[in-house]
C-alpha positions in Angstrom: 69.3 89.7 94.9 67.5 88.9 98.2 68.8 90.0 101.5 68.5 86.6 103.2 70.8 85.1 105.9 73.3 83.9 103.4 76.4 85.9 103.8 79.4 85.9 106.1 82.3 88.1 107.1 85.7 86.3 106.9 89.1 87.1 108.3 91.6 86.4 105.5 95.3 86.3 106.2 98.0 85.6 103.6 101.8 85.3 103.8 104.0 86.0 100.8 107.3 84.4 101.6 110.7 83.8 100.0 112.8 80.7 99.8 116.3 80.5 101.1 117.5 81.3 97.6 115.3 84.4 97.4 112.6 82.9 95.1 108.9 83.4 95.7 107.2 80.6 97.6 103.6 79.6 97.2 101.3 81.9 99.2 100.3 80.6 102.7 96.6 81.2 103.5 94.2 81.3 106.5 90.5 81.8 106.2 88.2 82.1 109.2 84.5 82.9 109.3 83.9 85.6 112.0 80.2 86.6 111.4 77.1 85.3 109.6 74.0 87.2 108.6 72.3 89.2 105.8 74.6 90.7 103.1 73.4 94.2 103.6 73.7 94.0 107.4 77.2 92.5 107.3 78.4 95.1 104.8 77.1 98.0 106.9 78.6 96.6 110.1 82.1 96.0 108.5 82.1 99.6 107.0 81.0 101.1 110.3 83.6 99.3 112.4 86.3 99.9 109.9 85.7 103.6 109.7 85.7 103.9 113.5 89.1 102.2 113.6 90.6 104.1 110.7 90.8 101.0 108.5 90.7 101.3 104.7 87.5 100.0 103.2 86.5 99.0 99.7 82.8 98.7 99.0 81.4 97.3 95.7 77.8 98.6 95.7 76.8 96.5 92.7 77.5 93.2 94.5 77.3 94.5 98.1 80.8 93.1 99.0 83.1 94.9 101.4 86.8 94.5 102.1 88.6 96.1 105.0 92.4 95.9 105.1 93.8 95.6 108.6 97.2 95.0 107.2 97.4 96.0 103.5 99.6 94.1 101.1 103.1 95.6 100.8 105.3 95.7 97.7 108.2 93.5 98.7 108.5 90.0 100.2 108.3 88.7 102.8 105.0 90.3 103.7 101.7 89.6 105.4 98.2 90.7 104.3 95.2 90.7 106.6 91.7 91.7 105.7 88.1 91.2 106.6 85.8 90.5 103.6 82.1 89.8 103.2 81.2 86.9 100.9 78.4 84.4 100.2 78.1 82.0 103.1 80.0 79.2 101.4 83.6 79.6 102.6 85.1 76.9 104.8 87.4 77.7 107.6 90.9 76.5 106.5 94.5 77.1 107.2 97.7 76.0 105.5 100.1 73.9 107.5 102.4 75.8 109.9 100.5 79.1 109.1 100.3 80.4 112.7 104.0 79.7 113.3 105.0 81.5 110.1 102.5 84.4 110.8 103.8 85.0 114.3 107.4 85.0 113.2 106.8 87.5 110.4 104.4 89.8 112.4 106.7 89.8 115.5 109.6 91.1 113.3 111.6 87.9 113.6 111.4 87.1 109.9 115.0 86.0 109.9 113.8 83.0 112.0 111.3 81.9 109.5 111.8 78.3 108.3 112.6 78.4 104.7 111.3 75.0 103.7 
């Protein structure tokens, strides 16, 4: 595997929500590219920055991929997960409808105000 400029670091955020009746809703997602470069360079940078900030890091040395959980997945719902991950440079920035509104409501502690539809 060559170390060419063909990798990216992405910010991945996911919301695991419940319906009004308490049933699991489809996961809401947001993906944003935050860095572009060589796989080895991005992996090293993400590990270094994460360690400096006390963020849990998972490194797969076989494939060179790194994940750093800013907000790890919890056991119950509703919950939010936030991580940085290196990947091949093919990911497209995308975000589900109303994601920011739902994210802000859950993160700010006002989950009771989340729209349930």
